[in-house]
Backbone bond lengths (Angstrom), bond angles and torsions (degrees), N, CA, C in turn:
res aa  C-N    CA-C-N  psi(-1)  N-CA   C-N-CA  omega(-1)  CA-C   N-CA-C  phi
1 M - - - 1.471 - - 1.519 109.30 -
2 S 1.299 116.37 127.02 1.456 121.84 -179.61 1.513 110.91 -68.39
3 A 1.334 114.96 147.33 1.464 119.79 176.67 1.521 110.86 -63.43
4 A 1.342 116.15 -20.66 1.453 120.20 -179.88 1.524 112.50 -86.76
5 D 1.312 117.25 -0.51 1.459 121.15 -178.87 1.526 109.57 -59.75
6 P 1.331 118.19 121.82 1.470 119.71 -177.14 1.517 113.38 -68.12
7 L 1.339 117.52 -16.12 1.459 120.05 -179.56 1.531 112.69 -90.66
8 Q 1.311 117.15 -9.21 1.459 120.70 -175.72 1.528 113.53 -54.97
9 P 1.334 120.09 -42.00 1.473 119.08 -179.89 1.524 113.80 -59.30
10 L 1.336 117.68 -23.53 1.459 120.30 -179.65 1.526 112.13 -65.07
11 L 1.330 116.77 -23.59 1.463 120.37 179.71 1.517 112.26 -67.29
12 R 1.316 117.17 -16.13 1.465 120.39 -179.32 1.529 112.53 -88.13
13 L 1.325 116.98 -1.15 1.459 120.60 -178.35 1.533 110.48 -85.96
14 G 1.309 117.87 124.74 1.456 122.45 172.60 1.517 113.86 45.19
15 D 1.334 115.39 -127.04 1.460 122.15 -179.23 1.523 112.34 -99.19
16 V 1.328 117.56 19.75 1.460 120.64 -173.76 1.529 111.85 -59.44
17 A 1.328 118.25 -45.79 1.463 120.50 -176.29 1.524 111.67 -61.13
18 S 1.336 116.96 -47.07 1.465 119.47 -178.40 1.521 111.47 -68.48
19 L 1.340 117.09 -38.26 1.459 120.01 178.19 1.524 111.32 -67.65
20 A 1.324 117.41 -36.21 1.466 120.64 177.34 1.521 110.31 -62.01
21 D 1.317 116.23 -42.82 1.467 120.15 178.35 1.525 110.76 -64.88
22 S 1.319 116.87 -43.14 1.467 120.63 179.86 1.518 111.54 -64.29
23 A 1.341 117.03 -40.94 1.463 120.60 179.19 1.522 110.73 -63.13
24 Q 1.317 116.50 -44.29 1.454 120.56 -179.77 1.531 110.80 -61.30
25 Q 1.324 116.56 -44.48 1.458 120.16 -179.65 1.524 111.69 -66.18
26 A 1.338 117.05 -40.89 1.461 120.55 -177.90 1.521 111.54 -64.98
27 V 1.330 116.85 -44.01 1.464 119.73 -179.55 1.528 110.63 -69.83
28 A 1.317 116.89 -39.35 1.467 120.23 178.77 1.521 110.84 -61.04
29 A 1.321 117.36 -36.95 1.460 120.84 -179.67 1.525 111.22 -63.54
30 V 1.322 116.66 -39.06 1.470 120.38 177.57 1.524 110.30 -61.91
31 H 1.316 116.01 -41.96 1.463 119.73 -178.00 1.522 112.41 -67.78
32 R 1.321 117.67 -20.74 1.463 120.29 179.20 1.522 112.99 -84.98
33 R 1.314 117.56 -10.86 1.466 119.18 179.06 1.525 110.28 -63.38
34 P 1.331 118.33 139.13 1.469 120.05 -178.74 1.523 113.88 -54.88
35 V 1.349 117.06 -39.41 1.458 118.65 -179.08 1.528 110.92 -66.96
36 S 1.333 116.78 -30.90 1.466 119.67 177.85 1.519 111.19 -70.50
37 L 1.310 116.17 -30.36 1.462 120.01 178.24 1.520 111.25 -78.18
38 R 1.331 116.86 -37.25 1.470 120.50 -175.02 1.517 112.67 -86.36
39 R 1.330 116.47 -35.77 1.473 120.09 -170.58 1.522 111.03 -131.47
40 A 1.323 116.14 45.24 1.470 120.43 -178.10 1.519 111.90 -60.99
41 E 1.347 116.90 -28.89 1.461 118.60 -179.63 1.527 110.99 -68.38
42 V 1.344 117.48 -29.83 1.468 120.97 179.48 1.529 110.02 -78.17
43 T 1.319 116.72 -49.82 1.463 119.39 179.24 1.523 111.03 -64.97
44 G 1.334 116.49 -36.76 1.456 120.13 178.52 1.520 112.14 -65.49
45 S 1.331 117.08 -40.05 1.463 120.35 179.09 1.524 111.52 -62.66
46 E 1.335 116.15 -42.54 1.457 119.68 179.03 1.525 110.70 -66.90
47 S 1.324 116.29 -38.58 1.464 120.18 177.71 1.524 111.14 -59.92
48 V 1.323 116.22 -46.31 1.468 120.39 -178.43 1.518 110.95 -64.08
49 L 1.334 116.89 -42.63 1.459 119.82 -179.44 1.518 111.22 -64.56
50 R 1.329 116.92 -45.56 1.467 119.32 178.56 1.522 110.48 -62.85
51 G 1.318 116.15 -41.64 1.456 119.65 179.69 1.514 112.43 -62.93
52 A 1.330 116.92 -41.98 1.464 120.88 -178.82 1.521 111.41 -65.28
53 R 1.318 116.10 -45.11 1.462 119.67 -179.41 1.535 110.84 -65.43
54 T 1.311 115.94 -40.77 1.467 119.72 179.95 1.514 111.68 -69.36
55 S 1.337 116.60 -38.24 1.462 120.26 178.06 1.522 110.78 -60.31
56 A 1.336 116.40 -39.34 1.466 119.95 177.77 1.526 110.76 -62.70
57 L 1.333 116.88 -40.49 1.461 120.58 179.39 1.526 112.09 -66.46
58 I 1.324 116.47 -32.28 1.470 119.21 176.91 1.524 109.90 -63.01
59 D 1.321 116.45 -43.31 1.462 119.82 -179.75 1.523 111.97 -73.54
60 D 1.328 116.72 -35.02 1.466 120.24 -177.19 1.534 108.92 -144.54
61 P 1.339 117.24 95.82 1.459 120.39 -177.63 1.529 114.27 -62.95
62 T 1.337 118.05 -11.58 1.465 120.36 179.79 1.526 112.12 -85.85
63 V 1.333 117.85 -3.59 1.461 120.76 179.76 1.526 110.18 -58.22
64 R 1.332 115.48 135.18 1.464 121.73 175.45 1.525 107.43 -103.82
65 L 1.333 115.19 111.92 1.462 119.64 -172.13 1.524 112.82 -66.95
66 G 1.324 117.59 -20.18 1.459 119.88 179.40 1.511 113.50 -83.42
67 D 1.327 116.80 -7.83 1.461 120.08 -179.15 1.521 111.39 -79.53
68 E 1.315 115.36 171.02 1.466 120.63 175.89 1.534 108.87 -59.05
69 P 1.333 117.52 137.23 1.476 119.71 -176.73 1.525 112.67 -74.66
70 V 1.322 115.31 81.26 1.459 121.78 175.56 1.527 107.21 -122.91
71 G 1.321 116.75 178.22 1.444 120.68 178.71 1.515 111.63 61.13
72 V 1.344 116.56 -140.27 1.452 120.21 -176.26 1.529 111.07 -66.08
73 L 1.339 118.05 -33.08 1.462 119.97 178.12 1.521 110.71 -66.23
74 G 1.319 116.54 -45.69 1.463 119.44 177.59 1.514 112.27 -62.95
75 A 1.340 115.82 -39.09 1.468 119.97 178.67 1.517 110.90 -64.38
76 S 1.325 116.47 -42.39 1.457 120.06 -179.18 1.530 111.39 -64.69
77 I 1.321 116.57 -42.64 1.469 119.96 178.50 1.520 110.28 -64.81
78 S 1.323 117.39 -38.85 1.474 120.39 178.77 1.525 111.08 -63.82
79 V 1.324 117.22 -46.19 1.469 120.27 179.06 1.528 110.22 -61.05
80 S 1.318 115.73 -43.05 1.462 120.16 -176.44 1.522 112.85 -70.38
81 S 1.329 117.65 -12.11 1.465 119.05 176.15 1.524 111.19 -60.51
82 M 1.317 117.24 -24.69 1.463 120.69 178.25 1.520 111.88 -72.49
83 L 1.344 116.87 -12.87 1.459 121.94 178.69 1.523 112.37 -101.90
84 A 1.320 117.39 -3.88 1.460 120.93 -179.38 1.525 110.35 -62.54
85 P 1.341 117.75 150.06 1.471 120.08 -175.19 1.517 115.46 -53.35
86 D 1.340 117.55 -33.96 1.462 118.53 -177.41 1.522 113.72 -77.72
87 S 1.327 117.42 -10.59 1.468 119.84 179.24 1.527 112.67 -125.74
88 L 1.330 117.17 -4.83 1.464 120.85 -172.16 1.516 113.16 -59.48
89 Q 1.322 117.93 -50.93 1.455 119.82 -175.16 1.531 111.88 -67.69
90 A 1.327 117.10 -35.99 1.467 119.68 176.19 1.526 110.14 -65.18
91 S 1.338 116.75 -42.87 1.469 120.37 177.37 1.525 110.48 -61.29
92 A 1.326 116.27 -41.88 1.463 120.40 -178.29 1.524 111.56 -65.78
93 R 1.317 116.93 -40.52 1.476 119.54 179.82 1.524 110.99 -61.96
94 V 1.323 116.69 -44.95 1.461 119.76 179.68 1.524 110.17 -68.15
95 F 1.338 116.22 -39.22 1.462 120.22 -178.89 1.524 111.06 -61.14
96 G 1.329 116.05 -35.95 1.455 119.47 -179.56 1.517 113.54 -68.27
97 R 1.355 117.92 -30.71 1.466 119.01 -178.52 1.517 113.52 -106.55
98 A 1.326 117.31 -26.55 1.470 120.65 -178.77 1.528 109.34 -139.59
99 P 1.335 117.23 65.62 1.467 119.74 -174.46 1.517 114.30 -60.36
100 L 1.321 118.00 -31.95 1.462 118.95 -178.85 1.525 111.16 -66.24
101 Q 1.312 116.45 -29.65 1.468 120.19 176.89 1.529 110.57 -65.23
102 I 1.321 115.92 -43.47 1.460 119.93 179.25 1.528 110.91 -68.07
103 L 1.315 117.60 -41.85 1.460 120.31 178.95 1.522 111.13 -62.79
104 A 1.319 116.88 -39.09 1.468 120.21 177.09 1.523 110.45 -63.10
105 R 1.334 116.08 -40.53 1.465 120.02 178.84 1.519 110.39 -65.15
106 M 1.316 117.67 -41.34 1.462 120.63 177.13 1.526 110.75 -61.21
107 S 1.309 116.45 -40.66 1.458 120.58 178.31 1.526 111.03 -60.48
108 V 1.319 116.33 -43.22 1.472 120.76 178.77 1.524 110.38 -63.44
109 L 1.331 116.89 -45.74 1.461 120.48 -179.56 1.528 111.47 -64.08
110 A 1.331 116.88 -27.09 1.460 121.10 177.08 1.523 112.23 -81.44
111 G 1.327 116.67 -2.65 1.457 120.86 178.47 1.505 114.50 102.70
112 G 1.319 117.20 6.87 1.460 121.12 179.75 1.514 112.52 -92.86
113 G 1.316 114.61 -171.92 1.453 119.95 -177.62 1.507 114.20 -96.66
114 G 1.321 116.90 -1.79 1.456 119.80 178.80 1.509 114.48 88.26
115 R 1.308 116.63 -4.09 1.466 120.32 179.56 1.520 110.06 -103.10
116 P 1.333 117.62 139.19 1.467 119.30 177.62 1.521 110.74 -64.96
117 E 1.320 115.21 146.62 1.457 120.88 178.81 1.517 111.48 -111.45
118 G 1.330 116.08 -2.59 1.456 120.93 178.70 1.511 110.68 -111.40
119 S 1.310 115.56 -154.90 1.458 121.91 -174.34 1.524 112.88 -67.75
120 P 1.336 119.22 117.19 1.462 120.06 176.26 1.520 112.33 -65.35
121 E 1.338 116.53 -27.78 1.464 119.92 178.22 1.534 110.85 -65.08
122 R 1.324 116.52 -40.12 1.460 119.14 178.15 1.528 111.21 -65.29
123 L 1.305 116.47 -40.23 1.462 119.44 178.15 1.523 111.37 -64.21
124 Q 1.305 116.64 -41.65 1.460 119.71 178.37 1.526 111.11 -63.77
125 R 1.323 116.58 -37.51 1.463 119.54 178.04 1.531 110.60 -65.63
126 L 1.339 116.46 -42.14 1.465 119.57 176.14 1.519 111.09 -59.72
127 A 1.322 116.05 -43.22 1.464 120.00 179.67 1.520 110.73 -60.18
128 G 1.318 116.58 -40.55 1.458 120.15 178.77 1.511 112.35 -65.08
129 W 1.338 116.76 -40.02 1.462 119.72 178.23 1.520 110.88 -65.93
130 L 1.322 116.95 -41.49 1.459 120.24 -179.24 1.522 111.51 -64.48
131 A 1.311 116.15 -36.53 1.466 120.15 179.96 1.521 112.02 -80.41
132 G 1.342 116.39 -17.09 1.460 119.31 -172.02 1.505 116.08 -95.89
133 G 1.341 117.55 0.41 1.453 119.66 176.93 1.514 113.78 69.02
134 T 1.343 117.33 44.44 1.456 119.86 178.72 1.529 110.39 -77.20
135 H 1.306 117.49 -174.92 1.464 124.43 -168.62 1.524 112.59 -49.34
136 D 1.345 115.84 125.49 1.457 119.95 -170.47 1.518 114.43 -69.60
137 V 1.334 118.52 -25.38 1.461 120.75 178.86 1.521 111.55 -92.98
138 L 1.310 117.63 -38.99 1.464 120.59 -175.90 1.525 113.55 -77.95
139 L 1.321 117.85 -32.49 1.464 118.96 -174.22 1.531 112.65 -58.22
140 P 1.345 120.41 -44.38 1.468 118.00 177.70 1.524 113.09 -58.41
141 Q 1.323 116.74 -34.97 1.465 119.91 179.47 1.531 110.69 -69.09
142 V 1.315 115.77 -39.58 1.471 120.46 -179.29 1.522 110.67 -68.94
143 V 1.321 117.49 -42.75 1.469 121.15 176.48 1.524 109.82 -57.03
144 H 1.317 115.62 -49.36 1.469 122.03 178.93 1.535 110.56 -56.68
145 A 1.325 116.02 -50.49 1.467 120.79 -175.18 1.520 112.16 -64.87
146 E 1.320 116.83 -45.20 1.460 119.93 -176.66 1.529 111.72 -62.22
147 I 1.327 116.86 -45.15 1.470 119.74 -178.70 1.516 110.90 -67.14
148 L 1.339 116.41 -43.67 1.460 120.50 -177.85 1.522 111.83 -70.26
149 A 1.319 116.36 -53.03 1.459 120.41 -171.55 1.519 112.70 -66.77
150 H 1.315 116.13 -35.21 1.469 119.84 -177.75 1.524 112.63 -100.27
151 E 1.341 116.13 8.55 1.468 122.31 174.86 1.527 110.88 47.61
152 L 1.320 115.29 53.29 1.460 119.95 -175.00 1.518 112.99 -68.51
153 F 1.333 117.06 -16.28 1.467 120.75 175.31 1.526 110.75 -127.45
154 G 1.312 115.22 38.55 1.458 121.24 174.86 1.517 112.26 61.61
155 N 1.336 116.57 -141.05 1.464 119.63 -175.91 1.520 113.17 -75.94
156 R 1.308 117.03 0.63 1.476 121.38 174.30 1.527 111.56 -98.05
157 S 1.309 116.38 4.21 1.462 120.81 -172.25 1.527 112.79 -61.61
158 G 1.331 118.27 -35.65 1.453 119.95 -178.96 1.515 111.92 -62.64
159 L 1.326 116.42 -49.57 1.467 120.17 179.42 1.517 110.95 -60.67
160 V 1.327 116.28 -45.42 1.459 120.44 -179.07 1.521 110.61 -65.77
161 A 1.318 116.99 -42.71 1.469 120.99 -177.03 1.518 111.61 -61.69
162 R 1.329 116.86 -46.02 1.463 119.27 -177.72 1.527 111.56 -68.03
163 A 1.324 117.36 -39.91 1.466 119.75 177.21 1.524 111.03 -68.04
164 A 1.325 116.94 -40.05 1.466 120.31 179.65 1.520 110.92 -66.72
165 G 1.339 117.42 -37.34 1.453 120.10 176.53 1.516 111.55 -62.08
166 R 1.329 116.37 -42.07 1.463 119.50 177.46 1.523 111.32 -65.21
167 L 1.324 116.90 -41.32 1.463 119.13 -179.73 1.522 110.92 -67.62
168 A 1.325 117.16 -37.04 1.460 120.36 175.81 1.523 110.91 -61.95
169 A 1.337 117.21 -34.37 1.466 120.58 177.82 1.528 111.32 -66.56
170 V 1.324 116.55 -29.04 1.468 120.29 174.90 1.524 109.74 -71.40
171 T 1.313 116.78 -47.31 1.465 120.04 -175.30 1.518 112.45 -68.04
172 T 1.335 117.54 -32.44 1.470 119.07 -179.18 1.523 112.45 -84.28
173 G 1.332 116.85 -15.03 1.456 120.01 -178.68 1.508 114.29 95.71
174 L 1.329 118.49 0.21 1.458 119.93 175.62 1.525 110.30 -62.07
175 D 1.328 116.64 -43.56 1.473 122.05 -178.03 1.521 108.34 -139.88
176 P 1.340 118.36 71.71 1.463 121.40 -168.19 1.514 115.91 -62.52
177 R 1.335 118.76 -22.95 1.465 120.18 178.33 1.525 112.63 -105.83
178 G 1.309 116.77 2.70 1.464 120.23 177.58 1.519 113.03 65.71
179 L 1.332 117.86 47.93 1.461 121.88 -174.89 1.526 113.95 -95.38
180 A 1.321 117.97 -28.89 1.463 120.91 -175.50 1.528 111.16 -74.89
181 V 1.325 115.29 156.16 1.474 121.48 -178.28 1.530 108.65 -126.80
182 P 1.320 118.06 75.97 1.468 119.88 -176.96 1.517 113.93 -67.84
183 E 1.336 117.04 -19.44 1.469 119.93 -175.82 1.522 113.00 -62.69
184 T 1.335 117.75 -28.85 1.462 119.17 -177.31 1.528 111.43 -62.79
185 Y 1.317 116.65 -41.23 1.467 121.05 177.59 1.527 109.95 -66.58
186 L 1.316 117.01 -41.08 1.461 120.29 -178.93 1.520 111.51 -62.78
187 L 1.322 116.76 -37.06 1.465 119.34 177.35 1.523 110.64 -67.85
188 R 1.317 117.57 -42.95 1.468 120.33 179.76 1.525 111.51 -63.07
189 H 1.327 116.26 -28.18 1.465 121.12 -178.50 1.535 109.76 -117.15
190 R 1.308 115.92 41.50 1.462 121.40 -170.72 1.527 112.37 -57.93
191 D 1.325 117.81 -47.42 1.467 119.84 -178.04 1.528 110.97 -62.42
192 E 1.321 115.63 -43.13 1.459 120.71 179.02 1.535 110.63 -64.06
193 Y 1.316 115.03 -39.92 1.472 121.52 179.44 1.528 110.82 -62.00
194 L 1.302 117.15 -48.34 1.462 120.16 -179.10 1.529 111.39 -67.73
195 A 1.327 116.31 -34.89 1.472 119.67 176.45 1.525 110.48 -66.06
196 A 1.326 116.66 -39.09 1.467 120.40 178.79 1.520 110.98 -65.55
197 A 1.322 116.49 -35.43 1.471 119.86 176.86 1.529 110.59 -65.31
198 R 1.320 116.47 -40.32 1.470 119.55 177.24 1.529 110.22 -64.37
199 A 1.325 116.31 -39.43 1.463 119.27 178.44 1.524 110.81 -63.96
200 W 1.339 116.52 -39.19 1.472 120.32 177.31 1.527 110.10 -60.12
201 A 1.314 117.00 -44.48 1.467 121.04 -179.48 1.522 111.49 -60.98
202 Q 1.334 116.57 -25.69 1.463 121.18 179.67 1.521 112.68 -93.00
203 G 1.340 115.75 4.21 1.463 119.66 174.19 1.508 115.97 101.15
204 S 1.331 118.42 6.31 1.463 121.73 179.99 1.527 108.79 -107.91
205 A 1.328 117.21 110.83 1.463 121.22 -170.35 1.517 114.69 -94.82
206 G 1.322 117.99 -25.62 1.457 120.77 -169.94 1.507 114.39 -59.36
207 E 1.322 117.01 -43.27 1.462 120.96 -176.12 1.521 110.96 -60.98
208 F 1.328 117.06 -45.87 1.460 119.62 -178.66 1.519 110.83 -67.84
209 L 1.312 117.78 -43.08 1.464 120.22 -178.32 1.518 111.02 -60.91
210 E 1.323 117.50 -44.91 1.457 120.03 -179.62 1.522 111.11 -63.22
211 L 1.324 116.69 -45.56 1.460 119.71 179.86 1.524 111.10 -64.35
212 S 1.319 117.10 -43.54 1.454 120.40 -178.06 1.526 111.60 -65.18
213 L 1.321 117.09 -40.16 1.460 119.66 177.61 1.527 110.87 -66.24
214 R 1.310 117.50 -37.55 1.463 119.54 174.78 1.530 110.73 -62.28
215 S 1.333 116.23 -33.94 1.466 118.68 178.79 1.525 111.22 -65.94
216 W 1.322 117.67 -30.80 1.463 120.03 177.59 1.521 111.23 -75.03
217 I 1.319 116.98 -34.38 1.466 119.59 174.89 1.525 109.55 -64.06
218 A 1.333 116.27 -47.24 1.465 120.03 177.08 1.521 111.05 -66.46
219 G 1.336 116.71 -34.73 1.460 120.43 178.56 1.513 112.55 -64.66
220 A 1.339 116.46 -31.42 1.459 120.29 174.49 1.525 110.27 -68.82
221 E 1.333 117.77 -37.26 1.467 121.02 175.93 1.528 110.42 -63.53
222 E 1.321 117.08 -39.20 1.464 120.85 176.72 1.528 110.24 -63.59
223 A 1.304 116.91 -40.30 1.470 120.83 177.61 1.528 110.85 -65.21
224 E 1.328 116.84 -36.56 1.463 120.39 175.61 1.527 110.36 -61.76
225 A 1.338 117.28 -40.71 1.450 121.07 178.91 1.523 110.78 -64.01
226 I 1.324 116.76 -39.59 1.467 120.55 176.84 1.525 109.97 -62.28
227 A 1.318 116.44 -44.73 1.472 120.79 -178.96 1.526 111.24 -63.28
228 R 1.333 116.34 -40.92 1.471 119.70 -179.58 1.511 112.46 -65.91
229 A 1.335 116.16 -28.22 1.464 120.07 -177.40 1.524 112.69 -76.84
230 L 1.320 117.82 -12.67 1.476 120.58 -177.35 1.523 110.91 -87.65
């Protein structure tokens, strides 16, 4: 990590540095499993489906997963199609050079118009960080937090933020095959998660970063469970 990395100061907040290291190690361990190497398209597909369904529940706890995928559930599944194994690497390549294009597409798939509804300056800053190769573990958390906390895509921001955070983890190398399922932890800690997003919007970053990194550690455990089931 370059000394000029704008995210570097975040490592000094609370337990962020140790959690970042733990998250990186946990996700890397999943990728080393033989089934992850041989059948990443199968484990990745299950990860995306679980993540999409859970993301919908975070936005609307009344969602019935057995119902027809319409409304927030249908929107979440549509957005997550960009993370599916057959499109993941193409999405990641474009996200690395033209992130605003991918975010606009996610907004459309979530039922929006593709135009940001929040601060264009914040979006431009995110685009610069994504193109600039900033911290590989922290950047996905920051992308997630900025979109969610500042509602950069209106009431679709949660779906877009969680999918964009996962895609950023692919582009930075934190989770190159998209195997982890961080959404499960976020749902279990939904109130804490939403409170941390509000704190981020008010300028306090530590709470969200710690919670989000814990979600990646737990998301790696979820990926391990998927691998064991195959």
